[in-house]
N, C-alpha and C positions, 0 to 999 in steps of 0.2 A: 110735303114738309114745309115748303116755302109759304103755302097758304096759311098753315097753322102759325108759322112764325110771323106772318104779316098781321094776323089777328092779335097775337101776343104783343107785337110791337105797337100796334095801334092803341092798345090799352095803355101802354107805357107812354106813348107819344101824347095821348089825350091828357095825361096828367103831368106832362113835362114842364108845365109852368111851376115856378117855385111854390112849394107848400111846406108847411111846418110839420105835418104829420105823415108825409109820404115822400119817399125818394123814388126817382125814376132814372132810366137810362135813355140817352138819345136814340132815336130810331135807327140811325146808321150803325151804332154799336150793336144793337140787338140783331139787326139783319146780318151784320158781319159775323156774328157768332154762330149763326145757324149753319150747320154742316161743317163747321171748322173741325179739323182733326186735332183733338187735344189729347196729348198723352198724359197719363197719370204717373205719379211717382212710382217707382218700382219698390214695393214692399214685399219681401219674400216671406213665405210661410215659415213658422217656427212652431215646434212642438215642445211641450213641457211635460215631464213625467215625474210624479211623486210615487215612490216605491213603498209598497207594503208587502207583507208575506202572508202568513196565516193569521187567523183570529178575526176580530171585528174590523180591523183596518182594511181599507181598499186601496189598490193601486189606481191612480188617476192619470189619464192621458188627455191633455188639452191641446187642441190645434188652433192656432191663431194666425192672423195676418194683420199687421199693424196693431190696432187695439180691438179687433173684432174676432170673436170665436168663429171658426169656419163651420163648426158643427157642435152639438152638445158634447160636453166632457164625457168621455168613456171611462168606466171604472169596472174593476173586477176584484174579487178576493179569492182566498183559498187556492193560490197557485204558488209554486216554488219559483225561485228567481229565474231559472232558465226557461220556464214556461212563460214568464213575463217577457223575457227577451224575445221569445218566439212570437208572442202577440205583437210586440212593437215591430219586429221585422216583417210580420205578415201585413200589418197596417201600412208600413212603408212600401212594400212590394206591390200592394193593391192600389196605391196612389199613383195616378198618372204622372209620368216623368216630369212634366213641366209644373206640376202642383206639389211635388215633393218638398219637404222642408229643407231649408238650408242648414238648419241646426235642430238637433233633438237635445233639449236641455234636460239633463237628468240630475235630480237632487241626490248628491252622493253621501248625505248624512246617513250613517247606519248601513242599511242593506243596499242602498243605491249604488255604492262603489262597485260591487260585483256586476251589477247590471250594466253600468257604464263601461267597464272593462270589456265585457263580452260584446256589447254593441259596437265598440271601436274595433274589436277583433273581426267582427263580421263586415266591417267597412261602412257602417252607418255613420252619418255625420253627427255623431254624439259629442256633446260638450258637457263636462262636469260642472255643476254649480253647487254651492253650499248655501242654502237658504238661511242658515243660522248665522251667517256672517253679517256684520254691519254693512250698510250701504256705503259705497265709496264717495 
């Protein structure tokens, strides 16, 4: 690791003279950064659920952390509301403990209110949101 850092640092060091088109870091800063234990900010996972029931609409479950999706959005249709709650609960239970969402945001417009109520009853970290409201 130190050998690679030395090569990287030497490239920066060679260009450490003031130039208008390139910025560089002093060698001691680059070498000091190698192997440094840098902790990242803690951003917890959050899931968002948009509820549909029967017909052409689909229920969607998005899992994100910060502003990045953790996996492709899952969606399904032709299920009743309690089956949807079962799918959300199964996803939650299948997620490793330390990767579980801090909140499951459920759109409570229309059909979502019942799903939210049941998720809370099951002890899931559900929070009701109304996506039709104006931003604060």
